[in-house]
Structures are given as structure tokens and as C-alpha cells.
All heavy atoms as TSV, in Angstrom:
chain	resi	resn	atom	element	x	y	z
A	1	MET	N	N	54.880	-34.829	168.740
A	1	MET	CA	C	55.940	-35.388	167.928
A	1	MET	C	C	55.692	-35.128	166.441
A	1	MET	O	O	56.603	-34.781	165.713
A	1	MET	CB	C	56.026	-36.891	168.225
A	1	MET	CG	C	57.053	-37.620	167.442
A	1	MET	SD	S	58.677	-37.231	168.114
A	1	MET	CE	C	59.672	-38.340	167.229
A	2	ARG	N	N	54.439	-35.303	166.040
A	2	ARG	CA	C	54.101	-35.118	164.631
A	2	ARG	C	C	54.296	-33.659	164.209
A	2	ARG	O	O	54.810	-33.377	163.127
A	2	ARG	CB	C	52.659	-35.554	164.404
A	2	ARG	CG	C	52.274	-35.494	162.962
A	2	ARG	CD	C	50.895	-36.024	162.746
A	2	ARG	NE	N	50.492	-35.726	161.398
A	2	ARG	CZ	C	49.636	-36.407	160.704
A	2	ARG	NH1	N	49.053	-37.445	161.240
A	2	ARG	NH2	N	49.332	-36.067	159.478
A	3	ALA	N	N	53.906	-32.723	165.060
A	3	ALA	CA	C	54.076	-31.299	164.760
A	3	ALA	C	C	55.553	-30.951	164.646
A	3	ALA	O	O	55.954	-30.155	163.782
A	3	ALA	CB	C	53.402	-30.458	165.836
A	4	GLU	N	N	56.378	-31.560	165.475
A	4	GLU	CA	C	57.824	-31.308	165.403
A	4	GLU	C	C	58.397	-31.812	164.081
A	4	GLU	O	O	59.252	-31.173	163.470
A	4	GLU	CB	C	58.532	-31.974	166.576
A	4	GLU	CG	C	58.217	-31.328	167.911
A	4	GLU	CD	C	58.804	-32.115	169.075
A	4	GLU	OE1	O	59.376	-33.200	168.844
A	4	GLU	OE2	O	58.679	-31.639	170.194
A	5	LEU	N	N	57.931	-32.972	163.646
A	5	LEU	CA	C	58.390	-33.512	162.370
A	5	LEU	C	C	57.966	-32.624	161.201
A	5	LEU	O	O	58.733	-32.395	160.258
A	5	LEU	CB	C	57.861	-34.936	162.159
A	5	LEU	CG	C	58.508	-36.021	163.028
A	5	LEU	CD1	C	57.813	-37.348	162.809
A	5	LEU	CD2	C	59.980	-36.136	162.698
A	6	ILE	N	N	56.740	-32.118	161.272
A	6	ILE	CA	C	56.260	-31.220	160.223
A	6	ILE	C	C	57.085	-29.940	160.199
A	6	ILE	O	O	57.473	-29.451	159.128
A	6	ILE	CB	C	54.748	-30.926	160.413
A	6	ILE	CG1	C	53.940	-32.196	160.123
A	6	ILE	CG2	C	54.304	-29.782	159.512
A	6	ILE	CD1	C	52.469	-32.076	160.427
A	7	GLN	N	N	57.371	-29.401	161.382
A	7	GLN	CA	C	58.205	-28.186	161.451
A	7	GLN	C	C	59.603	-28.453	160.895
A	7	GLN	O	O	60.167	-27.634	160.171
A	7	GLN	CB	C	58.319	-27.698	162.896
A	7	GLN	CG	C	57.189	-26.827	163.343
A	7	GLN	CD	C	57.460	-26.287	164.738
A	7	GLN	OE1	O	58.096	-26.950	165.558
A	7	GLN	NE2	N	56.969	-25.092	165.001
A	8	GLU	N	N	60.166	-29.591	161.265
A	8	GLU	CA	C	61.498	-29.943	160.780
A	8	GLU	C	C	61.498	-30.090	159.256
A	8	GLU	O	O	62.414	-29.633	158.567
A	8	GLU	CB	C	61.951	-31.260	161.432
A	8	GLU	CG	C	63.403	-31.586	161.227
A	8	GLU	CD	C	64.343	-30.639	161.941
A	8	GLU	OE1	O	63.972	-30.103	163.004
A	8	GLU	OE2	O	65.452	-30.424	161.415
A	9	PHE	N	N	60.458	-30.701	158.717
A	9	PHE	CA	C	60.328	-30.858	157.267
A	9	PHE	C	C	60.194	-29.501	156.582
A	9	PHE	O	O	60.813	-29.254	155.539
A	9	PHE	CB	C	59.115	-31.745	156.950
A	9	PHE	CG	C	58.925	-31.999	155.497
A	9	PHE	CD1	C	59.821	-32.776	154.782
A	9	PHE	CD2	C	57.843	-31.450	154.823
A	9	PHE	CE1	C	59.652	-33.014	153.435
A	9	PHE	CE2	C	57.659	-31.671	153.470
A	9	PHE	CZ	C	58.570	-32.457	152.762
A	10	GLN	N	N	59.417	-28.604	157.180
A	10	GLN	CA	C	59.280	-27.259	156.606
A	10	GLN	C	C	60.601	-26.507	156.639
A	10	GLN	O	O	60.951	-25.805	155.688
A	10	GLN	CB	C	58.195	-26.484	157.356
A	10	GLN	CG	C	56.790	-26.943	157.042
A	10	GLN	CD	C	55.745	-26.214	157.887
A	10	GLN	OE1	O	56.073	-25.609	158.910
A	10	GLN	NE2	N	54.490	-26.300	157.453
A	11	LEU	N	N	61.349	-26.643	157.723
A	11	LEU	CA	C	62.660	-25.998	157.800
A	11	LEU	C	C	63.606	-26.549	156.734
A	11	LEU	O	O	64.354	-25.803	156.102
A	11	LEU	CB	C	63.275	-26.194	159.187
A	11	LEU	CG	C	62.646	-25.403	160.330
A	11	LEU	CD1	C	63.251	-25.832	161.670
A	11	LEU	CD2	C	62.852	-23.917	160.117
A	12	LEU	N	N	63.541	-27.852	156.533
A	12	LEU	CA	C	64.371	-28.472	155.503
A	12	LEU	C	C	63.989	-27.964	154.118
A	12	LEU	O	O	64.864	-27.634	153.294
A	12	LEU	CB	C	64.229	-29.996	155.572
A	12	LEU	CG	C	65.041	-30.801	154.563
A	12	LEU	CD1	C	66.538	-30.604	154.811
A	12	LEU	CD2	C	64.672	-32.269	154.654
A	13	GLN	N	N	62.709	-27.871	153.842
A	13	GLN	CA	C	62.243	-27.353	152.553
A	13	GLN	C	C	62.683	-25.904	152.347
A	13	GLN	O	O	63.126	-25.520	151.268
A	13	GLN	CB	C	60.728	-27.458	152.448
A	13	GLN	CG	C	60.226	-28.833	152.122
A	13	GLN	CD	C	58.711	-28.858	151.964
A	13	GLN	OE1	O	58.005	-28.101	152.632
A	13	GLN	NE2	N	58.223	-29.720	151.086
A	14	ASN	N	N	62.533	-25.095	153.392
A	14	ASN	CA	C	62.957	-23.685	153.301
A	14	ASN	C	C	64.453	-23.581	153.044
A	14	ASN	O	O	64.911	-22.745	152.260
A	14	ASN	CB	C	62.575	-22.927	154.563
A	14	ASN	CG	C	61.092	-22.689	154.672
A	14	ASN	OD1	O	60.368	-22.752	153.677
A	14	ASN	ND2	N	60.611	-22.441	155.880
A	15	SER	N	N	65.207	-24.425	153.726
A	15	SER	CA	C	66.662	-24.412	153.549
A	15	SER	C	C	67.027	-24.770	152.115
A	15	SER	O	O	67.870	-24.118	151.492
A	15	SER	CB	C	67.304	-25.399	154.521
A	15	SER	OG	O	68.671	-25.524	154.261
A	16	ARG	N	N	66.399	-25.802	151.579
A	16	ARG	CA	C	66.671	-26.195	150.192
A	16	ARG	C	C	66.234	-25.115	149.216
A	16	ARG	O	O	66.922	-24.836	148.231
A	16	ARG	CB	C	65.956	-27.504	149.865
A	16	ARG	CG	C	66.601	-28.707	150.504
A	16	ARG	CD	C	65.913	-29.969	150.086
A	16	ARG	NE	N	66.522	-31.129	150.717
A	16	ARG	CZ	C	66.024	-32.346	150.656
A	16	ARG	NH1	N	64.896	-32.568	150.002
A	16	ARG	NH2	N	66.638	-33.346	151.246
A	17	ALA	N	N	65.095	-24.502	149.481
A	17	ALA	CA	C	64.608	-23.438	148.596
A	17	ALA	C	C	65.563	-22.252	148.612
A	17	ALA	O	O	65.873	-21.674	147.561
A	17	ALA	CB	C	63.208	-23.009	149.013
A	18	ASN	N	N	66.053	-21.880	149.792
A	18	ASN	CA	C	66.996	-20.764	149.888
A	18	ASN	C	C	68.302	-21.093	149.164
A	18	ASN	O	O	68.877	-20.240	148.475
A	18	ASN	CB	C	67.280	-20.429	151.348
A	18	ASN	CG	C	66.096	-19.775	152.027
A	18	ASN	OD1	O	65.224	-19.220	151.371
A	18	ASN	ND2	N	66.045	-19.856	153.343
A	19	LYS	N	N	68.774	-22.319	149.320
A	19	LYS	CA	C	70.007	-22.726	148.644
A	19	LYS	C	C	69.819	-22.676	147.130
A	19	LYS	O	O	70.684	-22.178	146.404
A	19	LYS	CB	C	70.395	-24.136	149.083
A	19	LYS	CG	C	71.689	-24.617	148.500
A	19	LYS	CD	C	72.043	-26.011	148.999
A	19	LYS	CE	C	73.314	-26.496	148.337
A	19	LYS	NZ	N	73.649	-27.862	148.724
A	20	PHE	N	N	68.700	-23.170	146.649
A	20	PHE	CA	C	68.402	-23.149	145.221
A	20	PHE	C	C	68.321	-21.714	144.699
A	20	PHE	O	O	68.868	-21.389	143.646
A	20	PHE	CB	C	67.091	-23.896	144.951
A	20	PHE	CG	C	66.729	-23.996	143.514
A	20	PHE	CD1	C	67.446	-24.808	142.654
A	20	PHE	CD2	C	65.660	-23.276	143.003
A	20	PHE	CE1	C	67.114	-24.905	141.313
A	20	PHE	CE2	C	65.316	-23.365	141.671
A	20	PHE	CZ	C	66.050	-24.181	140.824
A	21	ALA	N	N	67.654	-20.857	145.463
A	21	ALA	CA	C	67.535	-19.448	145.053
A	21	ALA	C	C	68.907	-18.778	145.014
A	21	ALA	O	O	69.192	-17.996	144.097
A	21	ALA	CB	C	66.605	-18.709	146.006
A	22	GLU	N	N	69.766	-19.079	145.976
A	22	GLU	CA	C	71.109	-18.501	145.979
A	22	GLU	C	C	71.921	-18.982	144.781
A	22	GLU	O	O	72.635	-18.197	144.153
A	22	GLU	CB	C	71.834	-18.861	147.274
A	22	GLU	CG	C	71.338	-18.118	148.486
A	22	GLU	CD	C	72.022	-18.578	149.771
A	22	GLU	OE1	O	72.981	-19.373	149.690
A	22	GLU	OE2	O	71.593	-18.138	150.842
A	23	GLU	N	N	71.812	-20.262	144.441
A	23	GLU	CA	C	72.549	-20.789	143.293
A	23	GLU	C	C	72.082	-20.126	142.004
A	23	GLU	O	O	72.905	-19.764	141.154
A	23	GLU	CB	C	72.368	-22.302	143.202
A	23	GLU	CG	C	73.106	-23.077	144.267
A	23	GLU	CD	C	72.837	-24.566	144.213
A	23	GLU	OE1	O	72.130	-25.023	143.284
A	23	GLU	OE2	O	73.338	-25.281	145.088
A	24	ILE	N	N	70.788	-19.980	141.855
A	24	ILE	CA	C	70.259	-19.348	140.639
A	24	ILE	C	C	70.696	-17.885	140.564
A	24	ILE	O	O	71.119	-17.408	139.512
A	24	ILE	CB	C	68.718	-19.469	140.590
A	24	ILE	CG1	C	68.331	-20.912	140.287
A	24	ILE	CG2	C	68.132	-18.542	139.545
A	24	ILE	CD1	C	66.850	-21.157	140.255
A	25	SER	N	N	70.602	-17.174	141.677
A	25	SER	CA	C	71.009	-15.763	141.657
A	25	SER	C	C	72.498	-15.629	141.377
A	25	SER	O	O	72.919	-14.715	140.660
A	25	SER	CB	C	70.625	-15.073	142.959
A	25	SER	OG	O	71.367	-15.596	144.040
A	26	ASP	N	N	73.324	-16.543	141.911
A	26	ASP	CA	C	74.756	-16.511	141.613
A	26	ASP	C	C	75.018	-16.737	140.132
A	26	ASP	O	O	75.878	-16.088	139.536
A	26	ASP	CB	C	75.511	-17.559	142.438
A	26	ASP	CG	C	75.620	-17.196	143.909
A	26	ASP	OD1	O	75.395	-16.001	144.246
A	26	ASP	OD2	O	75.918	-18.098	144.721
A	27	LYS	N	N	74.285	-17.664	139.515
A	27	LYS	CA	C	74.463	-17.919	138.090
A	27	LYS	C	C	74.070	-16.699	137.268
A	27	LYS	O	O	74.756	-16.325	136.312
A	27	LYS	CB	C	73.636	-19.124	137.655
A	27	LYS	CG	C	74.205	-20.443	138.119
A	27	LYS	CD	C	73.368	-21.607	137.648
A	27	LYS	CE	C	73.901	-22.915	138.180
A	27	LYS	NZ	N	73.091	-24.065	137.756
A	28	PHE	N	N	72.948	-16.066	137.636
A	28	PHE	CA	C	72.518	-14.867	136.914
A	28	PHE	C	C	73.526	-13.743	137.065
A	28	PHE	O	O	73.884	-13.073	136.091
A	28	PHE	CB	C	71.149	-14.391	137.395
A	28	PHE	CG	C	69.992	-15.135	136.800
A	28	PHE	CD1	C	69.021	-15.677	137.611
A	28	PHE	CD2	C	69.870	-15.282	135.436
A	28	PHE	CE1	C	67.949	-16.365	137.071
A	28	PHE	CE2	C	68.800	-15.966	134.880
A	28	PHE	CZ	C	67.837	-16.513	135.709
A	29	ILE	N	N	73.984	-13.542	138.275
A	29	ILE	CA	C	74.927	-12.449	138.536
A	29	ILE	C	C	76.224	-12.679	137.775
A	29	ILE	O	O	76.776	-11.752	137.172
A	29	ILE	CB	C	75.170	-12.295	140.046
A	29	ILE	CG1	C	73.915	-11.718	140.706
A	29	ILE	CG2	C	76.373	-11.410	140.331
A	29	ILE	CD1	C	73.964	-11.690	142.219
A	30	SER	N	N	76.731	-13.921	137.786
A	30	SER	CA	C	77.990	-14.185	137.084
A	30	SER	C	C	77.824	-14.006	135.575
A	30	SER	O	O	78.722	-13.473	134.910
A	30	SER	CB	C	78.503	-15.587	137.406
A	30	SER	OG	O	77.619	-16.564	136.933
A	31	SER	N	N	76.679	-14.424	135.018
A	31	SER	CA	C	76.484	-14.244	133.581
A	31	SER	C	C	76.309	-12.766	133.234
A	31	SER	O	O	76.817	-12.303	132.207
A	31	SER	CB	C	75.286	-15.051	133.082
A	31	SER	OG	O	74.095	-14.606	133.682
A	32	ILE	N	N	75.639	-12.025	134.075
A	32	ILE	CA	C	75.476	-10.589	133.838
A	32	ILE	C	C	76.820	-9.882	133.935
A	32	ILE	O	O	77.133	-8.999	133.127
A	32	ILE	CB	C	74.454	-9.990	134.834
A	32	ILE	CG1	C	73.049	-10.465	134.471
A	32	ILE	CG2	C	74.516	-8.475	134.847
A	32	ILE	CD1	C	71.996	-10.118	135.481
A	33	ASP	N	N	77.651	-10.274	134.902
A	33	ASP	CA	C	78.986	-9.684	135.020
A	33	ASP	C	C	79.826	-9.969	133.777
A	33	ASP	O	O	80.558	-9.097	133.302
A	33	ASP	CB	C	79.703	-10.211	136.265
A	33	ASP	CG	C	79.142	-9.626	137.555
A	33	ASP	OD1	O	78.444	-8.584	137.479
A	33	ASP	OD2	O	79.397	-10.214	138.623
A	34	ALA	N	N	79.723	-11.189	133.256
A	34	ALA	CA	C	80.480	-11.540	132.049
A	34	ALA	C	C	80.030	-10.695	130.868
A	34	ALA	O	O	80.860	-10.195	130.092
A	34	ALA	CB	C	80.315	-13.018	131.739
A	35	VAL	N	N	78.726	-10.512	130.717
A	35	VAL	CA	C	78.205	-9.690	129.616
A	35	VAL	C	C	78.648	-8.237	129.784
A	35	VAL	O	O	79.074	-7.595	128.814
A	35	VAL	CB	C	76.664	-9.791	129.545
A	35	VAL	CG1	C	76.090	-8.741	128.610
A	35	VAL	CG2	C	76.252	-11.181	129.104
A	36	ASN	N	N	78.573	-7.727	130.997
A	36	ASN	CA	C	79.012	-6.345	131.245
A	36	ASN	C	C	80.484	-6.165	130.903
A	36	ASN	O	O	80.883	-5.146	130.317
A	36	ASN	CB	C	78.773	-5.959	132.703
A	36	ASN	CG	C	77.334	-5.654	132.998
A	36	ASN	OD1	O	76.554	-5.378	132.085
A	36	ASN	ND2	N	76.960	-5.699	134.253
A	37	GLU	N	N	81.295	-7.154	131.238
A	37	GLU	CA	C	82.723	-7.074	130.944
A	37	GLU	C	C	82.969	-7.070	129.434
A	37	GLU	O	O	83.773	-6.281	128.930
A	37	GLU	CB	C	83.445	-8.258	131.586
A	37	GLU	CG	C	84.947	-8.216	131.436
A	37	GLU	CD	C	85.612	-9.368	132.153
A	37	GLU	OE1	O	85.049	-9.879	133.136
A	37	GLU	OE2	O	86.713	-9.747	131.712
A	38	LYS	N	N	82.238	-7.907	128.696
A	38	LYS	CA	C	82.408	-7.948	127.246
A	38	LYS	C	C	81.956	-6.644	126.597
A	38	LYS	O	O	82.605	-6.127	125.687
A	38	LYS	CB	C	81.630	-9.121	126.653
A	38	LYS	CG	C	82.279	-10.447	126.927
A	38	LYS	CD	C	81.529	-11.574	126.282
A	38	LYS	CE	C	82.193	-12.911	126.589
A	38	LYS	NZ	N	81.522	-14.022	125.926
A	39	VAL	N	N	80.841	-6.094	127.072
A	39	VAL	CA	C	80.348	-4.827	126.511
A	39	VAL	C	C	81.327	-3.697	126.806
A	39	VAL	O	O	81.649	-2.896	125.926
A	39	VAL	CB	C	78.937	-4.507	127.064
A	39	VAL	CG1	C	78.538	-3.084	126.740
A	39	VAL	CG2	C	77.920	-5.483	126.509
A	40	ALA	N	N	81.814	-3.641	128.031
A	40	ALA	CA	C	82.772	-2.590	128.388
A	40	ALA	C	C	84.042	-2.720	127.567
A	40	ALA	O	O	84.603	-1.716	127.096
A	40	ALA	CB	C	83.085	-2.656	129.873
A	41	SER	N	N	84.488	-3.941	127.360
A	41	SER	CA	C	85.697	-4.170	126.571
A	41	SER	C	C	85.496	-3.727	125.123
A	41	SER	O	O	86.356	-3.052	124.547
A	41	SER	CB	C	86.073	-5.644	126.622
A	41	SER	OG	O	87.142	-5.917	125.759
A	42	SER	N	N	84.355	-4.103	124.534
A	42	SER	CA	C	84.119	-3.713	123.138
A	42	SER	C	C	83.960	-2.206	122.999
A	42	SER	O	O	84.429	-1.613	122.021
A	42	SER	CB	C	82.902	-4.439	122.572
A	42	SER	OG	O	81.714	-3.971	123.158
A	43	LEU	N	N	83.310	-1.569	123.977
A	43	LEU	CA	C	83.177	-0.110	123.920
A	43	LEU	C	C	84.537	0.563	124.051
A	43	LEU	O	O	84.812	1.564	123.375
A	43	LEU	CB	C	82.238	0.381	125.018
A	43	LEU	CG	C	80.753	0.110	124.798
A	43	LEU	CD1	C	79.952	0.537	126.025
A	43	LEU	CD2	C	80.246	0.831	123.570
A	44	SER	N	N	85.372	0.017	124.902
A	44	SER	CA	C	86.712	0.578	125.068
A	44	SER	C	C	87.519	0.441	123.785
A	44	SER	O	O	88.191	1.389	123.352
A	44	SER	CB	C	87.421	-0.139	126.214
A	44	SER	OG	O	88.748	0.277	126.303
A	45	LYS	N	N	87.445	-0.737	123.156
A	45	LYS	CA	C	88.166	-0.937	121.896
A	45	LYS	C	C	87.640	-0.001	120.819
A	45	LYS	O	O	88.409	0.596	120.065
A	45	LYS	CB	C	88.025	-2.385	121.436
A	45	LYS	CG	C	88.837	-3.363	122.242
A	45	LYS	CD	C	88.616	-4.778	121.759
A	45	LYS	CE	C	89.330	-5.774	122.642
A	45	LYS	NZ	N	89.052	-7.160	122.219
A	46	ARG	N	N	86.329	0.129	120.742
A	46	ARG	CA	C	85.732	1.011	119.733
A	46	ARG	C	C	86.155	2.457	119.970
A	46	ARG	O	O	86.480	3.187	119.033
A	46	ARG	CB	C	84.220	0.890	119.773
A	46	ARG	CG	C	83.536	1.688	118.694
A	46	ARG	CD	C	82.071	1.346	118.597
A	46	ARG	NE	N	81.478	2.022	117.468
A	46	ARG	CZ	C	80.505	2.907	117.561
A	46	ARG	NH1	N	79.994	3.190	118.726
A	46	ARG	NH2	N	80.030	3.489	116.499
A	47	GLY	N	N	86.141	2.873	121.242
A	47	GLY	CA	C	86.558	4.238	121.561
A	47	GLY	C	C	88.003	4.499	121.197
A	47	GLY	O	O	88.326	5.545	120.619
A	48	SER	N	N	88.877	3.549	121.486
A	48	SER	CA	C	90.288	3.753	121.144
A	48	SER	C	C	90.481	3.777	119.631
A	48	SER	O	O	91.297	4.549	119.116
A	48	SER	CB	C	91.158	2.684	121.788
A	48	SER	OG	O	90.837	1.411	121.297
A	49	MET	N	N	89.736	2.940	118.903
A	49	MET	CA	C	89.832	2.964	117.439
A	49	MET	C	C	89.346	4.298	116.890
A	49	MET	O	O	89.942	4.859	115.959
A	49	MET	CB	C	89.037	1.817	116.819
A	49	MET	CG	C	89.680	0.471	117.002
A	49	MET	SD	S	88.926	-0.852	116.025
A	49	MET	CE	C	87.252	-0.833	116.600
A	50	LEU	N	N	88.268	4.826	117.463
A	50	LEU	CA	C	87.760	6.124	116.994
A	50	LEU	C	C	88.756	7.238	117.283
A	50	LEU	O	O	88.936	8.148	116.462
A	50	LEU	CB	C	86.415	6.427	117.642
A	50	LEU	CG	C	85.235	5.620	117.121
A	50	LEU	CD1	C	83.998	5.889	117.966
A	50	LEU	CD2	C	84.961	5.923	115.666
A	51	LEU	N	N	89.418	7.172	118.446
A	51	LEU	CA	C	90.423	8.186	118.764
A	51	LEU	C	C	91.609	8.108	117.799
A	51	LEU	O	O	92.115	9.139	117.346
A	51	LEU	CB	C	90.903	8.028	120.207
A	51	LEU	CG	C	89.924	8.485	121.281
A	51	LEU	CD1	C	90.439	8.117	122.665
A	51	LEU	CD2	C	89.707	9.987	121.191
A	52	MET	N	N	92.048	6.893	117.490
A	52	MET	CA	C	93.146	6.744	116.529
A	52	MET	C	C	92.739	7.262	115.158
A	52	MET	O	O	93.511	7.940	114.477
A	52	MET	CB	C	93.580	5.271	116.435
A	52	MET	CG	C	94.384	4.819	117.611
A	52	MET	SD	S	95.086	3.138	117.531
A	52	MET	CE	C	94.433	2.399	116.111
A	53	LEU	N	N	91.512	6.957	114.742
A	53	LEU	CA	C	91.013	7.447	113.460
A	53	LEU	C	C	90.958	8.963	113.447
A	53	LEU	O	O	91.331	9.602	112.456
A	53	LEU	CB	C	89.630	6.860	113.186
A	53	LEU	CG	C	88.965	7.247	111.879
A	53	LEU	CD1	C	89.784	6.718	110.711
A	53	LEU	CD2	C	87.559	6.690	111.830
A	54	ASP	N	N	90.523	9.551	114.554
A	54	ASP	CA	C	90.455	11.004	114.659
A	54	ASP	C	C	91.846	11.615	114.549
A	54	ASP	O	O	92.041	12.622	113.857
A	54	ASP	CB	C	89.791	11.388	115.984
A	54	ASP	CG	C	89.558	12.882	116.089
A	54	ASP	OD1	O	89.048	13.475	115.122
A	54	ASP	OD2	O	89.892	13.450	117.154
A	55	ARG	N	N	92.826	11.018	115.220
A	55	ARG	CA	C	94.200	11.528	115.134
A	55	ARG	C	C	94.726	11.456	113.705
A	55	ARG	O	O	95.338	12.397	113.205
A	55	ARG	CB	C	95.114	10.720	116.063
A	55	ARG	CG	C	95.004	11.112	117.491
A	55	ARG	CD	C	96.077	10.422	118.312
A	55	ARG	NE	N	95.503	10.110	119.619
A	55	ARG	CZ	C	95.633	8.970	120.249
A	55	ARG	NH1	N	96.321	7.992	119.726
A	55	ARG	NH2	N	95.087	8.796	121.425
A	56	LYS	N	N	94.495	10.308	113.054
A	56	LYS	CA	C	94.966	10.158	111.665
A	56	LYS	C	C	94.271	11.142	110.748
A	56	LYS	O	O	94.898	11.732	109.865
A	56	LYS	CB	C	94.729	8.728	111.180
A	56	LYS	CG	C	95.658	7.728	111.811
A	56	LYS	CD	C	95.374	6.332	111.289
A	56	LYS	CE	C	96.274	5.316	111.940
A	56	LYS	NZ	N	96.017	3.951	111.473
A	57	LEU	N	N	92.975	11.326	110.959
A	57	LEU	CA	C	92.227	12.258	110.129
A	57	LEU	C	C	92.740	13.671	110.321
A	57	LEU	O	O	92.960	14.399	109.345
A	57	LEU	CB	C	90.738	12.178	110.462
A	57	LEU	CG	C	89.808	13.085	109.661
A	57	LEU	CD1	C	89.838	12.674	108.186
A	57	LEU	CD2	C	88.403	13.013	110.206
A	58	ASN	N	N	92.940	14.065	111.571
A	58	ASN	CA	C	93.459	15.412	111.832
A	58	ASN	C	C	94.833	15.591	111.201
A	58	ASN	O	O	95.141	16.634	110.629
A	58	ASN	CB	C	93.536	15.676	113.331
A	58	ASN	CG	C	92.177	15.944	113.936
A	58	ASN	OD1	O	91.248	16.319	113.229
A	58	ASN	ND2	N	92.048	15.731	115.219
A	59	PHE	N	N	95.669	14.569	111.277
A	59	PHE	CA	C	97.000	14.663	110.698
A	59	PHE	C	C	96.922	14.797	109.186
A	59	PHE	O	O	97.611	15.626	108.592
A	59	PHE	CB	C	97.819	13.432	111.093
A	59	PHE	CG	C	99.223	13.472	110.595
A	59	PHE	CD1	C	100.145	14.350	111.135
A	59	PHE	CD2	C	99.635	12.629	109.576
A	59	PHE	CE1	C	101.443	14.399	110.678
A	59	PHE	CE2	C	100.922	12.666	109.105
A	59	PHE	CZ	C	101.836	13.547	109.655
A	60	SER	N	N	96.058	14.004	108.553
A	60	SER	CA	C	95.964	14.070	107.089
A	60	SER	C	C	95.365	15.400	106.642
A	60	SER	O	O	95.771	15.959	105.619
A	60	SER	CB	C	95.152	12.896	106.550
A	60	SER	OG	O	93.822	12.967	106.997
A	61	VAL	N	N	94.414	15.928	107.387
A	61	VAL	CA	C	93.827	17.232	107.047
A	61	VAL	C	C	94.879	18.330	107.163
A	61	VAL	O	O	95.015	19.189	106.273
A	61	VAL	CB	C	92.609	17.537	107.948
A	61	VAL	CG1	C	92.179	18.989	107.826
A	61	VAL	CG2	C	91.450	16.614	107.610
A	62	LEU	N	N	95.654	18.299	108.232
A	62	LEU	CA	C	96.716	19.298	108.394
A	62	LEU	C	C	97.750	19.179	107.282
A	62	LEU	O	O	98.238	20.190	106.756
A	62	LEU	CB	C	97.398	19.127	109.755
A	62	LEU	CG	C	96.584	19.569	110.966
A	62	LEU	CD1	C	97.313	19.217	112.248
A	62	LEU	CD2	C	96.333	21.069	110.907
A	63	LYS	N	N	98.068	17.940	106.917
A	63	LYS	CA	C	99.038	17.724	105.852
A	63	LYS	C	C	98.533	18.304	104.530
A	63	LYS	O	O	99.264	18.988	103.801
A	63	LYS	CB	C	99.304	16.225	105.723
A	63	LYS	CG	C	100.485	15.870	104.903
A	63	LYS	CD	C	100.733	14.366	104.983
A	63	LYS	CE	C	101.908	13.958	104.155
A	63	LYS	NZ	N	102.142	12.511	104.214
A	64	ARG	N	N	97.258	18.060	104.222
A	64	ARG	CA	C	96.690	18.611	102.987
A	64	ARG	C	C	96.644	20.132	103.006
A	64	ARG	O	O	96.914	20.791	102.006
A	64	ARG	CB	C	95.284	18.055	102.759
A	64	ARG	CG	C	95.310	16.754	101.987
A	64	ARG	CD	C	93.935	16.351	101.541
A	64	ARG	NE	N	93.387	15.464	102.565
A	64	ARG	CZ	C	92.145	15.484	103.001
A	64	ARG	NH1	N	91.282	16.329	102.511
A	64	ARG	NH2	N	91.740	14.648	103.922
A	65	LEU	N	N	96.275	20.703	104.168
A	65	LEU	CA	C	96.228	22.155	104.268
A	65	LEU	C	C	97.609	22.764	104.085
A	65	LEU	O	O	97.769	23.803	103.442
A	65	LEU	CB	C	95.628	22.573	105.605
A	65	LEU	CG	C	94.128	22.348	105.776
A	65	LEU	CD1	C	93.699	22.663	107.203
A	65	LEU	CD2	C	93.332	23.203	104.789
A	66	ARG	N	N	98.623	22.131	104.658
A	66	ARG	CA	C	99.989	22.633	104.486
A	66	ARG	C	C	100.395	22.597	103.028
A	66	ARG	O	O	101.002	23.538	102.517
A	66	ARG	CB	C	100.959	21.790	105.319
A	66	ARG	CG	C	101.025	22.194	106.739
A	66	ARG	CD	C	102.171	21.491	107.450
A	66	ARG	NE	N	101.787	21.188	108.814
A	66	ARG	CZ	C	102.058	20.086	109.457
A	66	ARG	NH1	N	102.753	19.131	108.895
A	66	ARG	NH2	N	101.654	19.918	110.695
A	67	LYS	N	N	100.096	21.478	102.375
A	67	LYS	CA	C	100.465	21.364	100.966
A	67	LYS	C	C	99.744	22.400	100.108
A	67	LYS	O	O	100.306	22.953	99.162
A	67	LYS	CB	C	100.149	19.963	100.428
A	67	LYS	CG	C	101.138	18.913	100.870
A	67	LYS	CD	C	100.793	17.577	100.238
A	67	LYS	CE	C	101.772	16.524	100.659
A	67	LYS	NZ	N	101.466	15.216	100.060
A	68	ARG	N	N	98.496	22.657	100.447
A	68	ARG	CA	C	97.703	23.585	99.640
A	68	ARG	C	C	98.115	25.032	99.845
A	68	ARG	O	O	98.250	25.802	98.892
A	68	ARG	CB	C	96.226	23.429	99.992
A	68	ARG	CG	C	95.309	24.302	99.129
A	68	ARG	CD	C	93.872	24.124	99.469
A	68	ARG	NE	N	93.406	22.836	98.934
A	68	ARG	CZ	C	92.200	22.331	99.129
A	68	ARG	NH1	N	91.340	22.993	99.876
A	68	ARG	NH2	N	91.852	21.196	98.616
A	69	PHE	N	N	98.325	25.422	101.105
A	69	PHE	CA	C	98.561	26.841	101.386
A	69	PHE	C	C	100.024	27.200	101.615
A	69	PHE	O	O	100.405	28.348	101.497
A	69	PHE	CB	C	97.734	27.282	102.595
A	69	PHE	CG	C	96.251	27.190	102.333
A	69	PHE	CD1	C	95.475	26.256	102.978
A	69	PHE	CD2	C	95.646	28.046	101.422
A	69	PHE	CE1	C	94.097	26.168	102.749
A	69	PHE	CE2	C	94.288	27.968	101.176
A	69	PHE	CZ	C	93.519	27.024	101.821
A	70	ILE	N	N	100.845	26.253	102.001
A	70	ILE	CA	C	102.261	26.558	102.237
A	70	ILE	C	C	103.077	25.833	101.181
A	70	ILE	O	O	103.278	24.637	101.233
A	70	ILE	CB	C	102.691	26.120	103.653
A	70	ILE	CG1	C	101.817	26.803	104.702
A	70	ILE	CG2	C	104.156	26.422	103.891
A	70	ILE	CD1	C	102.028	26.293	106.098
A	71	LYS	N	N	103.532	26.602	100.197
A	71	LYS	CA	C	104.304	25.989	99.110
A	71	LYS	C	C	105.701	26.523	99.076
A	71	LYS	O	O	106.066	27.540	99.445
A	71	LYS	CB	C	103.616	26.224	97.772
A	71	LYS	CG	C	102.339	25.488	97.662
A	71	LYS	CD	C	101.751	25.666	96.287
A	71	LYS	CE	C	100.453	24.859	96.188
A	71	LYS	NZ	N	99.855	24.930	94.899
């Protein structure tokens, strides 16, 4: 009887430990996903801003070249 109680107690401890480990891993995964989403979003915004800047720069360079060479 005593050995059965000890086994049952160990199973209960293992179950609680597994549940705790799952909760912690879920919290880590969700926080990592949130950080990844923010980084991806900021990189996307930065990339689109750089593309817009490149377009404006190319347009202004072409405009200056036209003014200089085509009169």
C-alpha cells in the first residue's frame, strides 16, 4: 500500500512538473512570436520607406539631368 502511495505521489509530481513546463514554454513561445512579429513589421516598414526614398531619389536625379542636358 505504501509503495502504491509513493508511486501515485510521484505520478502527481511528474504531472504537475510537466504542466508547469508546458506553461512556461507556451509563455516563452508566445513572447518570442510577438517579438518576431514586431521585428518583421519594422523591417517591412523600413524596407518600404527605403524603396520610396529610392524612387524619389531616382525621379529627382532624372529631373535634374533633364534640366541640365535637355533645354
